[in-house]
N, C-alpha and C positions, 0 to 999 in steps of 0.2 A: 466547589464542586463537581468533576465531572460528571457528565451523562450518559450513561448507556442505553442504548436500546438493544433490546434482546427479542429475536423473530424468531418464531418455530411454531408449529401447529399441536405439538405436543405438549399439552399444559405442563404434565409433571416435569419435563423439561426445563421448560422455562421456571417452573418454580423451585428446579434446583441449582439453574445458573441462578436466577432472581435471589436466591437466599445466600448464596456461597459469593456474590458480589454487593448486595447489603453490609455482611460482614466487612467488609475493607472500604466504608464509607459511602460508596458511590452513589448516586440517584439512577433510579431502575427505570425505564419505560419498556411496555410488551406489546406485542402484535402476534397475533396468529393467523395471519395470512399477508401475503406480499402484495395488494393495495394498500391496507393499514399500513405498513411497513414503509411505502412511499409518502404514505400521506405525513406519519408521525415524522419522518426522517427530512422535510419539508419544512412541517412547521414547529416542531421542537429543537432543530438541529443537536442533535447529538453530538459527542466528542468520539463514539465510536458505537458501531452497530456488530453484533454478533448473527450473523444470519445464516438459516439454515436453507437448505438447495428443498426440497419436496416439500412445499409450498402451495395452497390450494391459491385459485385466481389466479395469481403471476407468480410464479415460481423465483428461486434465490439466484439462478443465474440472470435472468431478466430483470429482477428488481437490482441487481450490481450493475447490470449496465447501463438500467436507466438511471442511477444513481450517480456513475461516472459523467454519466453525459448531461447531467444538471450542473449547471456553474455553482449553483449555492452548496450543492452536496459531494460534489466531485472530488473533493478534499477529506473527507470523512473517513477514517482508518475500517476495513468491513475485516473481520473475523469468519469466514466460513468453519459451516457446520454440515457432515453430510453424514449418512450412513452408509454412502458411495466408496468403495474403496478404490476403484478402479482406477489405474493413472490417469487416463483421458479423461475423467472427471477433474483431476485435482489440478492438470495443466489450463481444463478450459478455467475453473474459477479463477486462476491467478490471470491467465490469458484477457478476462475480461474484466480484472481491475482489483480482484480480491486481495489483501496484502497478507493474508494467511488463510490456513485451511487447516481443520481438524476432523478427523473421521470420527463418527460413532463407535462404538462406545469411548467416552472419553474421560477424562484424570480432569474434575472441580479445580483442582488444583493448580493444572498445567494449563486450563485456560485462563485464570487469574495470572497467574505468570504469563501469559502471552499479553495479554492484557494491559498490564502493568508497563511490558515492554512498551508496547505503542504511545500509551500516555504519557511515559518518560519523555518521549520524541518530541512531544508538545508543552509538555513542564509542566503537567499536569500535578505530577509527583510531587516534587521539591521549591514550586513556584520558583523558580531559578528566573533573573533576569539577564537573558544572554546580551552583550556587548553587541551594538551593531555591525553589521559587517557590511562593508562599501558594495556597491553594483559589482558583479562578474560579471566581463565582456570578454567572450571567446568569441573570435572572428563573426559569425551572425549570431550566436546565440550569446543571450543578456541573463543573468538569473540577479535575483533579489532576494538574498539569502534568508533575512529578517520576515519579510512578506511571504516568503514560499510563492513568490513568482516568478516566471518566466517569459521573454519574447524570443522567438525565431524570427530571423528576419525583419526584427521591428515589427512583429505581429503578436499580441500578448497568446500564451499557447497556455492549455489548460494541462498538467503534471499529477499524477497522484504525488505523496509523502517521500515515498519509497524512487518513484522515476526522478524524482528533484535530487533525491542524497545521492541518488545512483551517479546522474548526471555531473553534481557538482564535486563529487570525489574526482572523476572523472577527468573533466576539463581544468582544475587545478593543479592538476599534477602530468600536464601533458607530455608524452613517450613512453612513461612509465606504462608497463606491465603490471595489471594486477590479475593475481589468479580468482578464481572463481571462490574458491574458500574464503579468501581474505575480505570480499566482496560480500559475503554472507553476513562473515564479522563485523566488518564497519561498517556496513549499511544495516543489517538487522538486527543486530546487538546480541544475538543471543544464537545455540545451534539451532542449527532449521533443518535439524534430521538430517543432516549430509546431504539434503537434496538440492544442487546447484543448478537445476534446472530452473529452480525460480530465478536465478540471475539472466539466463539465456532467456526465458521469456521478458521480463524490465527491460534487457538490453534491446530484445526486438520492439518492444513499444519504442524505444526509443529514437532507435532508429526512423521509425514510421513518423517519428515526430520531428528530426531535426534534418534527416536526409533527404536529399533531392530524389533519391533513388536508392529504396530502404534494401532493393535486394543485390545493392552493390555498393555497399556504403562507405563513403572516403573521409569521412569523420572519425566513426566509433569501428576499430580494428579490429577483428579477430586473430587472437593469435594461438593457432591450431593447438591443440592440447595442453593449454595452458591459460589462459584468460582472452582478457582484453586489455587495449589501450586507444587512449586519445592520440590521435597525430599529432607529431611534434610539431609541424608546420600551423597547428592552429593554438598556438600559444596564448598563454593568457595578455591581454593589451594594460 
């Protein structure tokens, strides 16, 4: 049974979310401030976190950043909730590691759908046994798809689930140009409000982790007005 941690200082919102998630048969833990959320995440290892931004003690942005910086919690999917509708807040949330972002007021049914999309990625929905894939080695990058582990220049590096899937798609199709819309469909698995900036944010994170100089990338190439491709010369070995 998947475990979901719901974090919000508004108790009626927590109860609303909890009620709808329990109907799905999921185990729900709750927290009403950022510090408790960090403790819960570290001790209970939830499968997904629904995280409000405006929290007492430690705000949601900082909670997200600390979770991503902690090796034990870095891969937990995070869906951020916020009453803030400004574009900058959404971009900031994605940049510090959130997998998704919803603004209040929100539809509980949509939240459930987005959580299901995240849980499907970890095979909790259908308990599918996935065929083991061999290690993928492309130049200085190596990926272990079964364990979602990655090495850059022989050093193990931490990638979020979306970063890992995006990188795997790119490096196993060297030379192929992918539009942002196609990458959204393939990696995120559902329509993301046509917000292709999500892809740009994740590409920027990947470049920071695999490029020698992320401001002058030589591996992940931008095709202006179209999308991205992994350079042909870095083909799969």
